[in-house]
Kinemage of the C-alpha trace (Angstrom):
@kinemage 1
@onewidth
@group {chain A} dominant
@subgroup {mainchain}
@vectorlist {calphas} color= white
{ca met a 1} P -72.709 16.222 32.856
{ca lys a 2} L -74.479 12.500 31.903
{ca asn a 3} L -75.564 12.263 28.741
{ca leu a 4} L -78.459 9.668 28.043
{ca pro a 5} L -77.770 7.193 26.828
{ca val a 6} L -79.089 6.414 22.915
{ca val a 7} L -81.290 3.680 21.916
{ca thr a 8} L -82.763 2.678 18.312
{ca val a 9} L -85.178 -0.195 18.112
{ca asn a 10} L -85.996 -1.125 14.597
{ca asp a 11} L -89.927 -2.114 13.412
{ca ala a 12} L -91.269 -4.875 11.765
{ca ala a 13} L -93.777 -6.257 9.988
{ca ile a 14} L -95.476 -10.299 9.651
{ca cys a 15} L -99.238 -11.462 8.557
{ca leu a 16} L -101.609 -12.635 11.108
{ca gly a 17} L -101.013 -15.851 13.022
{ca gln a 18} L -98.387 -16.878 10.659
{ca glu a 19} L -94.707 -15.843 12.139
{ca lys a 20} L -93.659 -13.994 14.846
{ca ala a 21} L -91.798 -10.545 15.257
{ca thr a 22} L -87.945 -9.838 16.321
{ca leu a 23} L -87.856 -6.279 17.515
{ca thr a 24} L -84.578 -5.006 18.564
{ca ala a 25} L -83.189 -2.047 20.725
{ca ser a 26} L -79.377 -1.147 20.141
{ca ser a 27} L -78.172 0.738 22.593
{ca ser a 28} L -73.997 1.256 23.384
{ca thr a 29} L -74.788 2.206 26.527
{ca ala a 30} L -77.908 -0.059 28.377
{ca glu a 31} L -77.200 -1.917 31.108
{ca gln a 32} L -81.003 -2.556 31.532
{ca tyr a 33} L -83.767 -3.951 29.080
{ca ala a 34} L -87.254 -2.410 30.421
{ca trp a 35} L -89.793 -3.323 27.152
{ca ser a 36} L -94.152 -2.381 27.542
{ca asn a 37} L -94.436 -6.070 27.140
{ca glu a 38} L -92.320 -6.653 30.577
{ca ala a 39} L -89.550 -8.389 28.680
{ca val a 40} L -85.945 -7.069 30.363
{ca ser a 41} L -83.511 -8.109 26.930
{ca ala a 42} L -81.964 -6.445 24.269
{ca ser a 43} L -84.509 -8.248 22.135
{ca ile a 44} L -88.302 -9.589 22.309
{ca glu a 45} L -90.395 -12.084 19.968
{ca val a 46} L -93.893 -10.729 19.624
{ca glu a 47} L -96.788 -11.547 17.722
{ca pro a 48} L -99.224 -9.222 18.051
{ca ser a 49} L -102.885 -10.041 16.223
{ca glu a 50} L -102.721 -5.742 15.315
{ca asn a 51} L -100.905 -3.170 14.313
{ca thr a 52} L -98.700 -2.665 17.645
{ca thr a 53} L -96.100 -0.102 19.126
{ca tyr a 54} L -93.170 -1.640 21.493
{ca thr a 55} L -91.623 0.054 23.877
{ca val a 56} L -88.388 0.503 25.105
{ca thr a 57} L -86.249 2.019 28.844
{ca val a 58} L -82.807 1.377 28.709
{ca thr a 59} L -80.703 1.993 31.775
{ca asp a 60} L -77.149 2.938 31.464
{ca gly a 61} L -74.187 2.977 33.900
{ca asn a 62} L -75.200 5.329 35.392
{ca gly a 63} L -78.600 5.046 36.148
{ca cys a 64} L -79.927 7.902 33.280
{ca lys a 65} L -82.461 6.030 31.585
{ca ser a 66} L -83.577 6.567 27.549
{ca asn a 67} L -86.974 5.410 25.844
{ca ala a 68} L -87.534 3.836 21.711
{ca ser a 69} L -90.111 2.549 19.806
{ca gly a 70} L -90.932 0.040 17.117
{ca thr a 71} L -93.885 -1.049 15.521
{ca val a 72} L -95.016 -4.233 14.803
{ca thr a 73} L -97.482 -4.242 11.263
{ca val a 74} L -99.814 -7.253 10.595
{ca asn a 75} L -100.969 -7.630 7.262
{ca ala a 76} L -103.780 -9.529 7.017
{ca val a 77} L -103.215 -13.235 5.444
{ca pro a 78} L -105.308 -13.349 1.734
{ca ala a 79} L -107.992 -15.056 1.100
{ca val a 80} L -108.134 -18.377 -0.939
{ca ser a 81} L -111.050 -19.672 -2.089
{ca ile a 82} L -110.978 -23.032 -5.169
{ca thr a 83} L -113.717 -22.375 -7.474
{ca asp a 84} L -115.167 -25.071 -10.201
């Protein structure tokens, strides 16, 4: 019996329009990565405009697949005003 690959993905938080988030899939047996945004590497750099969850599917050398997700939380930029 073949075991499914174990995969984890971090969560991240960014400020709207000011930075990008990096999500990284960790798996000791993965040979292929396929993200919901069509990226195919272990790490992706994203800049969503609202809270977004990204899912990665990893495939090991036996063709077994497993999924994990990471969420990017987008924080609003504080409003600044100058008064006399």
